MIDO-526133 format. One record per residue (C-alpha): residue number from 1; x, y, z. Coordinates in nm, 2 decimals, always signed. Example, Ala and Ser with C-alpha at 12.3 -4.5 7.8 and 13.67 -1.06 7.14 Angstrom:
# MIDO-526133
+-----+--------+--------+--------+
: pos :      X :      Y :      Z :
+-----+--------+--------+--------+
:   1 :  +1.23 :  -0.45 :  +0.78 :
:   2 :  +1.37 :  -0.11 :  +0.71 :
+-----+--------+--------+--------+
This chain:
# MIDO-526133
+-----+--------+--------+--------+
: pos :      X :      Y :      Z :
+-----+--------+--------+--------+
:   1 : -10.49 :  +5.34 :  +5.86 :
:   2 : -10.69 :  +5.59 :  +6.07 :
:   3 : -10.45 :  +5.53 :  +6.36 :
:   4 : -10.15 :  +5.60 :  +6.14 :
:   5 : -10.31 :  +5.92 :  +6.01 :
:   6 : -10.39 :  +6.05 :  +6.36 :
:   7 : -10.03 :  +5.97 :  +6.47 :
:   8 :  -9.89 :  +6.16 :  +6.18 :
:   9 : -10.12 :  +6.46 :  +6.24 :
:  10 : -10.02 :  +6.47 :  +6.61 :
:  11 :  -9.65 :  +6.47 :  +6.51 :
:  12 :  -9.71 :  +6.75 :  +6.26 :
:  13 :  -9.89 :  +6.97 :  +6.51 :
:  14 :  -9.63 :  +6.91 :  +6.78 :
:  15 :  -9.35 :  +7.00 :  +6.54 :
:  16 :  -9.51 :  +7.33 :  +6.42 :
:  17 :  -9.46 :  +7.53 :  +6.74 :
:  18 :  -9.10 :  +7.43 :  +6.77 :
:  19 :  -9.04 :  +7.52 :  +6.40 :
:  20 :  -9.21 :  +7.86 :  +6.45 :
:  21 :  -9.01 :  +7.93 :  +6.76 :
:  22 :  -8.69 :  +7.85 :  +6.57 :
:  23 :  -8.80 :  +8.07 :  +6.28 :
:  24 :  -8.88 :  +8.35 :  +6.53 :
:  25 :  -8.53 :  +8.32 :  +6.68 :
:  26 :  -8.37 :  +8.33 :  +6.34 :
:  27 :  -8.57 :  +8.64 :  +6.24 :
:  28 :  -8.49 :  +8.81 :  +6.57 :
:  29 :  -8.11 :  +8.74 :  +6.53 :
:  30 :  -8.12 :  +8.88 :  +6.18 :
:  31 :  -8.28 :  +9.21 :  +6.29 :
:  32 :  -8.04 :  +9.48 :  +6.41 :
:  33 :  -8.23 :  +9.60 :  +6.71 :
:  34 :  -7.98 :  +9.88 :  +6.78 :
:  35 :  -8.06 : +10.03 :  +6.44 :
:  36 :  -8.42 : +10.05 :  +6.55 :
:  37 :  -8.41 : +10.13 :  +6.92 :
:  38 :  -8.06 : +10.26 :  +7.00 :
:  39 :  -8.00 : +10.54 :  +6.74 :
:  40 :  -8.03 : +10.82 :  +7.00 :
:  41 :  -7.81 : +10.66 :  +7.26 :
:  42 :  -7.48 : +10.84 :  +7.36 :
:  43 :  -7.20 : +10.77 :  +7.11 :
:  44 :  -6.87 : +10.60 :  +7.20 :
:  45 :  -6.62 : +10.86 :  +7.34 :
:  46 :  -6.89 : +11.07 :  +7.49 :
:  47 :  -6.84 : +11.16 :  +7.86 :
:  48 :  -7.09 : +10.96 :  +8.06 :
:  49 :  -7.32 : +11.21 :  +8.24 :
:  50 :  -7.29 : +11.21 :  +8.62 :
:  51 :  -7.59 : +11.11 :  +8.82 :
:  52 :  -7.70 : +11.04 :  +9.17 :
:  53 :  -7.96 : +10.77 :  +9.23 :
:  54 :  -8.08 : +10.60 :  +9.54 :
:  55 :  -8.09 : +10.23 :  +9.64 :
:  56 :  -8.38 : +10.06 :  +9.80 :
:  57 :  -8.22 : +10.11 : +10.15 :
:  58 :  -8.16 : +10.48 : +10.09 :
:  59 :  -7.79 : +10.49 :  +9.98 :
:  60 :  -7.70 : +10.75 :  +9.72 :
:  61 :  -7.50 : +10.60 :  +9.43 :
:  62 :  -7.30 : +10.82 :  +9.19 :
:  63 :  -7.14 : +10.72 :  +8.86 :
:  64 :  -6.82 : +10.89 :  +8.96 :
:  65 :  -6.76 : +10.66 :  +9.25 :
:  66 :  -6.68 : +10.39 :  +9.00 :
:  67 :  -6.41 : +10.59 :  +8.82 :
:  68 :  -6.11 : +10.37 :  +8.75 :
:  69 :  -6.33 : +10.07 :  +8.66 :
:  70 :  -6.54 :  +9.96 :  +8.37 :
:  71 :  -6.91 : +10.00 :  +8.45 :
:  72 :  -7.22 :  +9.84 :  +8.30 :
:  73 :  -7.53 : +10.05 :  +8.33 :
:  74 :  -7.84 :  +9.83 :  +8.29 :
:  75 :  -8.16 : +10.02 :  +8.23 :
:  76 :  -8.47 :  +9.80 :  +8.30 :
:  77 :  -8.80 :  +9.76 :  +8.48 :
:  78 :  -8.98 :  +9.48 :  +8.65 :
:  79 :  -9.29 :  +9.54 :  +8.44 :
:  80 :  -9.09 :  +9.50 :  +8.11 :
:  81 :  -9.11 :  +9.15 :  +7.96 :
:  82 :  -8.80 :  +9.20 :  +7.74 :
:  83 :  -8.61 :  +9.31 :  +8.05 :
:  84 :  -8.71 :  +9.00 :  +8.25 :
:  85 :  -8.61 :  +8.79 :  +7.96 :
:  86 :  -8.26 :  +8.93 :  +7.96 :
:  87 :  -8.21 :  +8.90 :  +8.34 :
:  88 :  -8.05 :  +8.55 :  +8.33 :
:  89 :  -7.80 :  +8.67 :  +8.06 :
:  90 :  -7.72 :  +8.98 :  +8.27 :
:  91 :  -7.67 :  +8.76 :  +8.58 :
:  92 :  -7.43 :  +8.54 :  +8.37 :
:  93 :  -7.23 :  +8.85 :  +8.26 :
:  94 :  -7.21 :  +8.97 :  +8.62 :
:  95 :  -7.07 :  +8.63 :  +8.74 :
:  96 :  -6.83 :  +8.62 :  +8.44 :
:  97 :  -6.68 :  +8.97 :  +8.49 :
:  98 :  -6.73 :  +9.06 :  +8.86 :
:  99 :  -6.38 :  +8.92 :  +8.94 :
: 100 :  -6.23 :  +9.13 :  +8.67 :
: 101 :  -6.33 :  +9.46 :  +8.84 :
: 102 :  -6.63 :  +9.53 :  +8.62 :
: 103 :  -6.90 :  +9.72 :  +8.81 :
: 104 :  -7.27 :  +9.66 :  +8.74 :
: 105 :  -7.54 :  +9.91 :  +8.82 :
: 106 :  -7.91 :  +9.84 :  +8.75 :
: 107 :  -8.12 : +10.15 :  +8.69 :
: 108 :  -8.49 : +10.07 :  +8.72 :
: 109 :  -8.79 : +10.25 :  +8.59 :
: 110 :  -9.02 : +10.10 :  +8.84 :
: 111 :  -9.26 : +10.32 :  +9.03 :
: 112 :  -9.36 : +10.07 :  +9.30 :
: 113 :  -9.07 : +10.04 :  +9.55 :
: 114 :  -9.18 :  +9.70 :  +9.69 :
: 115 :  -9.25 :  +9.55 :  +9.35 :
: 116 :  -8.91 :  +9.66 :  +9.23 :
: 117 :  -8.73 :  +9.51 :  +9.53 :
: 118 :  -8.94 :  +9.19 :  +9.51 :
: 119 :  -8.84 :  +9.14 :  +9.15 :
: 120 :  -8.46 :  +9.22 :  +9.16 :
: 121 :  -8.39 :  +9.06 :  +9.50 :
: 122 :  -8.65 :  +8.80 :  +9.59 :
: 123 :  -8.74 :  +8.66 :  +9.25 :
: 124 :  -8.41 :  +8.70 :  +9.05 :
: 125 :  -8.13 :  +8.76 :  +9.30 :
: 126 :  -7.97 :  +9.04 :  +9.10 :
: 127 :  -7.68 :  +9.08 :  +9.34 :
: 128 :  -7.53 :  +9.40 :  +9.19 :
: 129 :  -7.61 :  +9.76 :  +9.28 :
: 130 :  -7.97 :  +9.85 :  +9.20 :
: 131 :  -8.10 : +10.21 :  +9.20 :
: 132 :  -8.42 : +10.39 :  +9.09 :
: 133 :  -8.60 : +10.72 :  +9.08 :
: 134 :  -8.93 : +10.54 :  +9.14 :
: 135 :  -9.09 : +10.76 :  +8.88 :
: 136 :  -9.27 : +10.69 :  +8.55 :
: 137 :  -9.05 : +10.61 :  +8.25 :
: 138 :  -9.02 : +10.89 :  +7.99 :
: 139 :  -9.26 : +11.11 :  +8.18 :
: 140 :  -9.12 : +11.21 :  +8.52 :
: 141 :  -8.77 : +11.05 :  +8.51 :
: 142 :  -8.45 : +11.24 :  +8.44 :
: 143 :  -8.20 : +10.95 :  +8.39 :
: 144 :  -8.37 : +10.84 :  +8.06 :
: 145 :  -8.33 : +11.19 :  +7.92 :
: 146 :  -7.97 : +11.22 :  +8.04 :
: 147 :  -7.87 : +10.89 :  +7.88 :
: 148 :  -8.11 : +10.91 :  +7.57 :
: 149 :  -8.30 : +10.59 :  +7.66 :
: 150 :  -8.59 : +10.53 :  +7.43 :
: 151 :  -8.63 : +10.16 :  +7.49 :
: 152 :  -8.57 :  +9.91 :  +7.76 :
: 153 :  -8.37 :  +9.70 :  +7.82 :
: 154 :  -8.08 :  +9.93 :  +7.73 :
: 155 :  -7.72 :  +9.90 :  +7.83 :
: 156 :  -7.41 : +10.11 :  +7.84 :
: 157 :  -7.05 : +10.02 :  +7.90 :
: 158 :  -6.85 : +10.30 :  +8.05 :
: 159 :  -6.47 : +10.29 :  +8.06 :
: 160 :  -6.24 : +10.36 :  +8.36 :
: 161 :  -6.21 : +10.73 :  +8.25 :
: 162 :  -6.58 : +10.78 :  +8.25 :
: 163 :  -6.63 : +10.77 :  +7.87 :
: 164 :  -6.89 : +10.57 :  +7.68 :
: 165 :  -6.76 : +10.26 :  +7.52 :
: 166 :  -7.09 : +10.15 :  +7.37 :
: 167 :  -7.46 : +10.18 :  +7.41 :
: 168 :  -7.69 :  +9.90 :  +7.30 :
: 169 :  -8.02 :  +9.73 :  +7.35 :
: 170 :  -7.87 :  +9.39 :  +7.27 :
: 171 :  -7.71 :  +9.20 :  +7.56 :
: 172 :  -7.52 :  +8.97 :  +7.33 :
: 173 :  -7.33 :  +9.28 :  +7.19 :
: 174 :  -7.25 :  +9.39 :  +7.54 :
: 175 :  -7.11 :  +9.05 :  +7.61 :
: 176 :  -6.90 :  +9.05 :  +7.30 :
: 177 :  -6.76 :  +9.39 :  +7.38 :
: 178 :  -6.66 :  +9.29 :  +7.73 :
: 179 :  -6.50 :  +8.98 :  +7.61 :
: 180 :  -6.29 :  +9.18 :  +7.36 :
: 181 :  -6.13 :  +9.39 :  +7.63 :
: 182 :  -5.81 :  +9.28 :  +7.79 :
: 183 :  -5.94 :  +9.26 :  +8.15 :
: 184 :  -5.72 :  +9.14 :  +8.43 :
: 185 :  -5.85 :  +8.96 :  +8.74 :
: 186 :  -5.86 :  +9.18 :  +9.05 :
: 187 :  -5.65 :  +9.03 :  +9.33 :
: 188 :  -5.80 :  +9.06 :  +9.67 :
: 189 :  -5.60 :  +9.12 :  +9.99 :
: 190 :  -5.66 :  +8.77 : +10.10 :
: 191 :  -5.49 :  +8.64 :  +9.79 :
: 192 :  -5.16 :  +8.83 :  +9.87 :
: 193 :  -5.13 :  +8.76 : +10.24 :
: 194 :  -4.80 :  +8.61 : +10.33 :
: 195 :  -4.80 :  +8.24 : +10.40 :
: 196 :  -4.58 :  +8.04 : +10.64 :
: 197 :  -4.44 :  +7.72 : +10.50 :
: 198 :  -4.57 :  +7.43 : +10.70 :
: 199 :  -4.89 :  +7.60 : +10.80 :
: 200 :  -5.03 :  +7.67 : +11.15 :
: 201 :  -4.83 :  +7.39 : +11.31 :
: 202 :  -4.50 :  +7.53 : +11.18 :
: 203 :  -4.59 :  +7.88 : +11.30 :
: 204 :  -4.66 :  +7.74 : +11.65 :
: 205 :  -4.33 :  +7.55 : +11.66 :
: 206 :  -4.14 :  +7.86 : +11.53 :
: 207 :  -4.28 :  +8.08 : +11.81 :
: 208 :  -4.22 :  +7.81 : +12.07 :
: 209 :  -3.85 :  +7.80 : +11.97 :
: 210 :  -3.80 :  +8.17 : +11.94 :
: 211 :  -4.01 :  +8.32 : +12.22 :
: 212 :  -3.80 :  +8.50 : +12.48 :
: 213 :  -3.91 :  +8.63 : +12.82 :
: 214 :  -3.75 :  +8.92 : +13.00 :
: 215 :  -3.57 :  +8.83 : +13.32 :
: 216 :  -3.72 :  +9.01 : +13.63 :
: 217 :  -3.45 :  +9.19 : +13.83 :
+-----+--------+--------+--------+
């Protein structure tokens, strides 16, 4: 009887964390985080402010260089637990939409240059453009004021004309918005190169049959 009681007790205490986690997820899903953290973000239709920020290797990146494409601006920091939690989902979005011409720019509020690079490149392989002021969030930075960032992670979707489509702190909303747009795959030059029926062997035979040499006088 004692053994049965202990087994039942163990099963109960093992089930409690899973149940609590599920409850937490349900509560989180029911909360509109945008209503709490994104109320000051730029509204749809607003012209996205121009900026110039620098990459780890010293290249200047401007928003205007992406004109003609949809752009995701991802505001984050390596010291932010919620940002790190969203990285796998952002990587999945990048892989899903990169071939549709959507540009991704990560804007970090890190102050330590090496910690920033170690996080986005070494640890998480965030392969899209990453820039930073390397200054303290909401104290010395200008980009958060320009884009009304009160919370991270925050995300904007900018349209090909440089207008805000949406601002959100919820990556699932960004995903839904991207999926609602009629995006067309971008065709690379390699995809449209002319082909020769029969492949390389046919090309060689063609030139062997049709090669002419001038006759020396």
